[in-house]
N, C-alpha and C positions, 0 to 999 in steps of 0.2 A: 503493499499499499506504499510507500514512503519513497519506494523508487524516481514517480516522477518530482520529488521535491527532494533527493538530493543528486537528481539530476541537474534541477535551479541552484543548487548550491555550488556548483561547478565551476559554474559562472566564475572567469577569470577573480579576484582580489575581489568579492562582494563576503567572501564572512565576517571582518573585519568589519562594514558598513553595515552590515546586517545587527549582529552584537552593540555596534556603537549605536547606532540608530534604535533598539530598544534598549536602553537605557536613555537617549535622549526622552524621547516621549513615552516614556511609563509614569513620567510629572505631571501628564495630562490630565490623568485623571484620578491625580492626588494633590492636585495645589489647592480647589476648593474644597474637599472636605476639608484637607488641611486646615485651611483656612477657618473653617466656622470653628473645629474643634479647638486651635488658638483661643481666637475671640470667648469661645463658653470659659476656655476655661482661664482667662485671664481678664475677661472682665466681671466683677464683680455680680450676682443676682442675674447676669443677662444672661436670655432666653436662643432658643435656638432661633428665636426672628432676627435678629441682628447679623448676626453667622451664615445665617442661611440668604440674607439680601444682598449683606458682601457676595457671598460666593457667586449670584445672580450677576451681579453687577460685572465679578471678572468673568464669567461664561458670556455675556455681551459682546464685552471689549475684546473677548477670543475673536466671536465671530464676526466683528464691523473689519479690527483690521486684519485677521488669519486672511482672508483673502486678498486683501492689498500687497501683503508680506511677496504670498503663495504667486499673485504678480510680477511681481520685480523680481521674484529670484528667477520668472520667464525671461524676463526682460536682461537682467543683467550677470545672472547666476547666481545659483546658490551658496554657494561658498563667501562670497562679497554680501549678500544680504543674512544668512545666518548672525556671524563672527558679530554685528553693530546689533541684531535681535538681542543673542544672549545676551549683551552689556548689558541694555534694558531692563532685561527678567532680570539678570541680576541685580541692578539697581532696586528696582521699581517693589522684589518680592525682598529684600533687606529693606527699604524703610518700610514695608508692611507690618514686615514684623518690629522692631523697633517700634513703630507707632504701635502697635497692640499692646506690648510691653509697658507702654507707658500712659496709658486710659487716655489715647489721643480723640479726640472728638470722633463723631462718627464720618462725617466730611473728609477726613483724611487716610478713613482706611478706603472709604470710597476710592477716595481718585487714587491711592497706591498700587488696590486692590487691581484698578484698572489698567495701570500701563504695568504691573506684575500680569493678568490675563490677556493684554494684548500683544504683548513679546513674547508669547508663552512659543518655543522654537514651534516649529510648525516640521515638527522629524518626521512624521508618517507620512504626512502629502509628498513630503520630499522623497522618501524611500518608493514609496509607486511612484514618481517622476521619472527614479534613476531607470527603475525596472522596466517604465512603459519604452523608454529608449534606448539601451539595453540588449532586449529580447522585443523587438517591434516586429510584426510581420512571423514570431516566432510559437509556433506550437507550446513552449514553454509558460509565454504571458500570463496564457490564465492561471497555471501553476503558480507561479509567482505570487501573481492577485491573491489568488486564494490562501495561498498561508503568508499574506499580508496583513488578510482579516482573522486569519486563527491567531498570526502576534498582536493582533490590537484587541483583540477577545479577551487574551491573557492579560493586556493594560488594565482593559477595565475592572477585571477582577480581580488581581492582583495589588495594585494600585490602590484601593481603597481600603483591601484588607489591612497592608501595610501602615499605611498612614494610619489606619485607626487604632494599630498596632505599637507604633511608636510615638502617637500622641496621647493614650490612657492609659503607657506603661509608666512611663516615664512625664518628663517634663514636657507642657504641653505646647511648647515650639519645635521640640524633636522631630516633628512629622513635618511641617514646613520648612526646617532648615534641612530633613535630607533631602526632600523632593523639589526644593530650588539646587540642592547640589546634586545631585540627578542631572538634572535641565542641562545645568550651565556644564557641566564636567563629558556629559554624553554628548550634548551636542558639540564642542568643539573640537573632542575627537572625530562625530564623523564630519567635522566639515574637512580634517584633513582626508579623506575618502576623495580625492578628487579626482583619480584615474578611472572613476564610476559617475562622476556627475556629467550631465548633460552638459551643453556647450553654450552659454549666454549671447543671447542675441542672434538664437538660428529664427528667421525670418523677423526681423529685426523691421524694417522699413510695415510689415503685413500686422505686427505687435501693438503700431500704433497706430495704425488705419484703424484698427479693430478694436472694438469694446469689449467689457468684459464678458468670457464664455456663459458666467450666469442669464444674460441674454438669450445662450440657449432652451427651448421650453422643454427639451428629456431633463439637463442640469436643472431644474428650476423644482420638475418631480423631484429627480432623484434626491434633492435637497429638502422636500418632505420627508421620504419616506428615512432620510439621516436623520432627521428630528426626532420622527415616531423611534426609530432604532434607539437616540441617545438616552427616550424618556422611557423607553423599557426597560433598559439596562441600569437606569438612574433611579425608574420606582423599584425595581427587583432586590436593588443593593439595600436599600433604606428600609421596604418593609418585609423583607425577609427576619434581618434582625431586630425588625418590631414584635413580626408575627409570634418568634421563636420566646423572645422577650412573655410575651402574653400568652402562652404556651405554658409556661413556667421551664421552659429550656433553653436560657440563654444559652447555654453554650452549644445549641447547636445550628447557631447564626452561622460558623464557618461552613458547617457542613452545609444546610442547605446552600449557598453561596455558592460551595464546592461541586455540588448537584450541574448547579447552572450552567460554571466553567464547562465540566466535564460535557455534559452535554453536547455545548454549545464547539467548544475544540473538536471533539472526536470526529460528530457531521462533518466540521468544516476541513477535516484533514480529508475525511472520506470524498467530501464532494468537490474536492478540489483536480481529486485520478479522475473522474469518470466524464467519461466525453459523452455529451449531452445531444442528445434531438432536436428537442422542445430549444422556440427562438430565446433569448436572454427574457427579453418583455415580460411574455409568457409567464418565464418561471418565476415572475417577482412577485407578476400577480396571485400565484398559488403559493408559494413563499408566504408570504402577507397574509393571504388565508390564512394559510395554517397554522402561523405563531399566533394569529384573532381566536382561533379553537380553542388549542394550546394553551391558552390564558384563561377563560371563562372559569372550569374546576380550581382555579385559584382563588374566582371570588365567594369559594362558597365549603371550602376544605377546613376541617378544625383537625386533621389527627396529622401528626407534625411527620410525622415519617410516609405516609399519601403526599406528604406536599412535597416531598423530597424528590418523589417519582415522578409529580406533574411538575417541578420545576426544570429535570431533568428532559422532560419532555418539552417541555418550553427553549429551551437549549439547543434543540437540536431541530430546530426552524429559523435560530436567531444569525449562528455563521452563515449561514449558504445565504441566507437575505443579504449578509457585508456585503462576501463576497460576489453575489449580480451585481448588486447597487455597483459596487467598483469599478466589475469589468466593463458595465455598461457605459457607465464616464471614460472610460478609458478609451472605447470604440466613439463616440460623440464628441470628444471635444477635442478639438484642434492640435494636435503633437504640439504645436510652438504656445500651447495655452496647458497642457495639463499638470503645470507643481500650481495653478491657481485651481483650476477646475478638481482634484485632488485634495484641494485646501480648504474649496468653497461643501466638501461634505462633512471631511474630519474636523472643524468647526460648527457645522450645525449640530454631527454628532455630539460633542464636548454639550455645545447649549444644550442640546434634549436631557443628558445626563442631568443634566441643573435643571432644570424644569421640568423632570423627572420628577426629582430629590425632591423638590420643591413642593408640588404639589402633591404629592402621594405623603409630604409629610405633614398640611393641613389636615389632608383628608382620614389620617391616622388617628391624629388628634380626636379630630373631630367626632370621627365617626368611630373606624375598624380598623387593623391591619387589612382585612381579608376583601371589606372595600375598597380600600385603596389602590390591590393590584388591577383593579377597576382602570387609573391613570393609561395603565401599559395601554390594553386593554381598547379602549379607545384609541387613544393614539396611532396603535397599529392599524388598528379596521378603518380611521380615517385617510392615511397612507395607501390602507390595498386598494380604496376606493377613488382614489384620485390616480392610483396606478391603474384602476385598470380605463377610468376616462382617459385618462392619456396616454394608452400603450401604443399607438399609431407613433410615439414624438418618441417612445424610446427602441425604434427599432434598429439595429445597427447595421452599416455598410459592409460588407462587403470587405474583407483582405487573405491578399495570398499569407500563405502559411510559408517561410522559410524552409530550409533541411535542419534537421536539431542539431546541427555541425555549427552553425551562425548564430553567432550570440546578436547580431544586429548592429553595430557599431564596429567599423575599422580598425578601429588601434584595440583590439581585446580581440578579433576574433584572432581563431588559430592559423 
């Protein structure tokens, strides 16, 4: 089953790229939750409301600036953009931590969180752009994009668990400090991998004359999907913990989250090795429909072991949905705008996590954890309807597949 992935990783100079890229994008799922724990731990008598609002401001800043950073990377090259971005992120994260520790007014928390969130390095999107460049036209490209989606799943499962443990078992600042260190060190090391970087300024005149790829109707639809998938992940991360505590088994929260991760990652690994006959756009409709149905039992289940089983079933539909979404993006966005196209989806995914966490938290407090699962159900159902209505806009163009021995870029061909 892992054979196709081994073939992808045999692409020259990609091992360190993947390692540093994973470290650099891990904080994407840590910074928001880490800021909540930091505020709750440092502000006497504060509620999760302030922390959640601050995290939401950071996520909105990510969604606004992320695509701009992607466009700059398309125009000037990833390394030239990434280095100053890392500096700005480090400064913003440091100022945020200092502001919280000194009990600064709320407006200062919002401002520093916006700087850190807006300049969080878009390493995941840059990785996908590198694979799209290196394996353009190759039969290995769908497998490479599937691998990235599986790793994204790992990021959005491991990150929250790691920052929770660090923030609650020691000092409240530990989670944010570690997240910032991962972002800075991982991103700078990733920037050193210049041999896999797409050349900057390809079709620069065309880039200057064309607008953002978000104007492509198909990408707009995929952004809705990314927002919904992020909402599902954010909802499950928070509500599974609340559900376990309600059942008197708080220690089972880790098991429930692990069930979601295992189901998603295993299905993603298998999905990336299969040559599907159905078109990508039809696959996406079916997957979103399946995920909607899979989440329905979580609204009524009260047994924690039965919940574990159905959470794993939900996970089975998560990763293939993300894989299909990113694969369609690679097909419908022009090559010279791949960084920005992938960044749009990545930032909408992160924004969705923040939305899911905040909305499901409100529903959990006001009603119950079971009902809060409905936040994810509604989000993915709406996304499925949007994809179904705009299915024609997601039809991908045909592309010639080059022999497996070619990596798609001349300086690294065997």
